[in-house]
C-alpha positions in Angstrom: 77.7 168.5 120.6 81.4 168.8 121.6 82.3 167.6 125.0 85.8 169.1 125.6 86.1 172.9 126.2 87.4 175.2 123.5 91.2 175.5 123.7 91.8 172.0 124.9 95.0 170.6 123.3 97.8 168.4 124.4 101.3 169.9 124.7 104.1 168.8 122.2 105.3 165.2 122.6 108.5 166.2 124.5 106.5 168.1 127.1 103.9 165.4 127.3 106.6 162.8 128.0 108.2 165.0 130.6 104.8 165.4 132.4 104.2 161.7 132.2 107.6 160.8 133.7 107.3 163.5 136.4 103.8 162.5 137.3 104.7 158.9 137.5 107.7 159.6 139.8 105.8 161.9 142.1 102.8 159.4 142.2 105.2 156.5 143.0 106.8 158.5 145.8 103.4 159.6 147.2 102.2 156.0 147.1 105.3 154.8 148.9 105.4 157.4 151.6 101.5 157.8 151.9 101.6 161.3 153.4 98.9 162.0 156.0 95.6 163.4 154.6 93.9 165.9 156.9 91.3 168.6 156.2 94.0 171.2 156.8 96.3 169.7 154.2 93.5 169.6 151.6 92.7 173.2 152.4 96.4 174.0 151.9 96.0 173.1 148.3 93.6 176.0 147.6 96.4 178.4 146.7 97.8 175.8 144.4 94.5 175.8 142.6 94.8 179.6 142.2 98.4 179.2 141.0 97.2 176.9 138.1 94.5 179.5 137.2 97.0 182.4 137.1 99.5 180.4 135.0 96.8 179.6 132.5 95.7 183.2 132.3 99.3 184.1 131.5 99.2 181.4 128.9 96.1 182.9 127.3 97.7 186.3 127.4 100.8 184.9 125.7 103.0 186.2 128.5 105.0 183.2 129.5 108.5 182.3 128.3 108.4 180.0 125.4 110.2 177.2 127.2 107.5 176.8 129.9 104.4 178.0 127.9 103.4 174.5 126.8 103.1 173.5 130.5 100.4 176.0 131.2 97.9 175.2 128.5 94.7 173.1 128.9 95.0 170.4 130.3 98.7 170.5 130.9 98.5 173.2 133.5 96.4 170.9 135.8 99.1 168.2 135.6 101.9 170.6 136.0 100.5 172.2 139.2 99.4 168.8 140.6 103.0 167.5 140.2 104.4 170.6 142.0 101.8 170.5 144.7 101.9 166.8 145.5 105.8 166.8 145.4 105.7 169.7 148.0 103.2 167.8 150.1 105.2 164.6 150.1 108.4 166.4 150.8 106.9 168.4 153.7 105.3 165.3 155.2 108.6 163.4 155.0 110.4 166.3 156.7 107.8 167.2 159.3 105.6 164.1 159.3 102.6 163.4 161.5 99.0 164.5 161.2 99.3 167.3 163.6 101.1 168.5 166.7 100.1 168.5 170.3 98.7 172.0 170.1 96.5 171.0 167.2 98.6 172.7 164.5 100.0 171.0 161.4 103.4 172.3 160.3 103.2 170.4 157.0 99.9 172.0 156.2 101.3 175.4 156.9 104.3 174.9 154.8 102.3 173.4 151.9 99.8 176.2 152.0 102.5 178.8 152.5 104.6 177.7 149.5 101.4 177.5 147.3 100.3 181.0 148.5 103.7 182.6 147.6 103.6 181.0 144.1 100.0 181.9 143.6 100.5 185.5 144.7 103.6 185.8 142.4 101.7 184.4 139.4 98.6 186.6 140.1 100.8 189.7 140.4 102.3 188.8 137.1 98.8 188.7 135.5 98.0 192.1 137.0 101.2 193.6 135.8 100.5 192.4 132.2 97.1 194.0 132.4 98.5 197.2 133.7 101.2 197.3 131.0 98.6 196.8 128.3 96.2 199.3 129.8 93.4 196.7 130.2 93.5 196.4 134.0 89.9 196.7 135.2 89.3 195.0 138.6 86.0 196.6 139.7 83.4 194.2 138.2 85.5 191.0 138.9 85.9 192.3 142.5 82.1 192.6 142.8 81.9 189.1 141.4 84.2 187.8 144.1 82.1 189.4 146.9 78.9 188.1 145.3 80.4 184.6 145.1 81.3 184.7 148.8 77.8 185.8 149.8 76.2 183.1 147.5 78.5 180.4 148.8 77.8 181.3 152.5 74.1 181.3 151.8 74.2 178.0 150.0 76.3 176.4 152.8 73.9 177.6 155.4 70.9 176.2 153.5 72.7 172.9 152.9 73.6 172.2 156.5 70.2 173.3 157.7 68.4 171.1 155.1 70.8 168.2 155.6 72.7 168.5 158.9 75.0 165.5 158.2 76.7 167.6 155.5 78.4 169.5 158.2 80.7 166.5 158.7 82.5 167.6 155.5 83.7 170.6 157.4 85.9 173.3 155.8 86.6 171.1 152.8 82.9 170.8 152.0 82.7 174.6 152.5 85.6 175.1 150.1 83.9 172.9 147.5 80.7 175.0 147.7 82.7 178.2 147.6 84.7 177.0 144.6 81.7 176.1 142.5 79.9 179.3 143.6 82.9 181.3 142.4 82.9 179.4 139.1 79.2 179.9 138.6 78.9 183.5 139.6 82.1 184.6 137.8 80.8 182.9 134.6 77.5 184.7 135.0 79.3 188.0 135.4 81.5 187.3 132.4 78.6 186.3 130.1 75.9 188.8 131.2 78.0 191.9 132.2 81.3 191.7 130.3 80.4 190.0 127.1 82.6 186.9 127.4 81.6 183.6 126.0 81.5 180.2 127.8 84.0 177.6 126.5 82.6 174.5 128.1 79.8 173.0 126.0 77.4 171.8 128.7 77.7 175.1 130.6 77.1 177.0 127.3 74.0 174.9 126.7 72.5 175.8 130.1 73.3 179.5 129.6 71.8 179.5 126.1 68.7 177.7 127.4 68.3 180.5 130.0 68.6 183.1 127.3 65.6 181.6 125.6 63.4 182.0 128.7 61.0 184.9 129.3 63.3 186.0 132.1 66.2 186.8 129.8 65.6 190.6 129.5 65.6 190.9 133.3 68.0 188.3 134.6 70.2 187.3 131.6 71.4 183.8 131.1 73.8 183.2 133.9 71.3 182.8 136.7 70.3 179.3 135.7 73.9 178.2 135.5 74.4 179.5 139.1 71.4 177.6 140.4 72.4 174.4 138.6 76.0 174.5 139.8 74.9 175.2 143.4 72.4 172.4 143.3 75.0 169.9 141.9 77.8 170.8 144.4 75.4 170.8 147.4 74.2 167.4 146.3 77.7 166.1 145.9 78.8 167.4 149.3 75.8 165.8 150.9 76.8 162.4 149.4 80.3 162.8 150.9 79.0 163.3 154.4 79.1 159.5 155.2 82.2 159.0 153.1 84.4 161.3 155.1 83.3 159.7 158.3 83.9 156.2 157.2 87.1 156.8 155.2 88.5 160.3 155.9 91.5 159.8 153.7 89.7 158.9 150.5 86.7 161.1 151.3 88.7 164.3 151.9 91.0 163.6 148.9 88.0 163.2 146.5 86.2 166.2 148.0 89.3 168.3 147.6 89.3 167.3 143.9 85.6 168.4 143.7 86.7 171.8 145.2 89.5 172.1 142.7 87.2 171.6 139.7 85.2 174.7 140.9 87.9 176.9 142.4 90.4 176.6 139.6 88.0 177.8 136.8 86.5 180.4 139.0 89.8 182.0 139.9 90.8 181.8 136.3 87.6 183.7 135.3 88.2 186.5 137.7 91.8 187.0 136.8 91.1 186.9 133.1 88.2 189.3 133.4 90.4 191.7 135.4 93.0 192.0 132.7 91.1 191.2 129.5 
């Protein structure tokens, strides 16, 4: 069974070298400056995750200029957005510094999140414009999926902190991780069961196909089992991070932010793609 998702391919050598050099330089600068890591700054990366999703949808729709298109494929888009986001983080930390101000605010987090939000909104608007121009814009079902994901994530978080109270120590970053994976799971279920899309990731596809073979298939479809598995896994992971973020907040929140990105990015990608395709 294949491990990598369908569509996975490296960019041309010139672009690959460019990404490598840029990532190395940004990584070196981040290591040298060591910008402060706070929950607020990790949350500020959420719109950057959506930016990557929107760029990849434009890639799928073949709506990007040729010169930048190779930077938005899989997996190049992850590296591209990470370079931009981390560079912005390092620059804002160098300019504004500190882990927060006396009134509890964090100017660097606001700038980081604001820049990401502007770029994410612009890229998402471009996706919607492409759908409108092609006559394929259909936001109703994806919109319902977003609402359902929010409800499912809130319920999962409530159950998690009640069943394992220490998980509350992960705070908003833990909540973002749960929401991100709920969004990925529910949007995948919506795409597979309601819109007729296929699942590109082999393991996810296996779970969905297994559910289709159960007696519940005529009533619940195949996506429900994927939702339950994703929620169980992410809640377990967040629980494991409870002690980590208390003992080493810097590494703990960084890694938990990565966990959130692995869910939020694909989930946002699903909703945007379903809206216009």
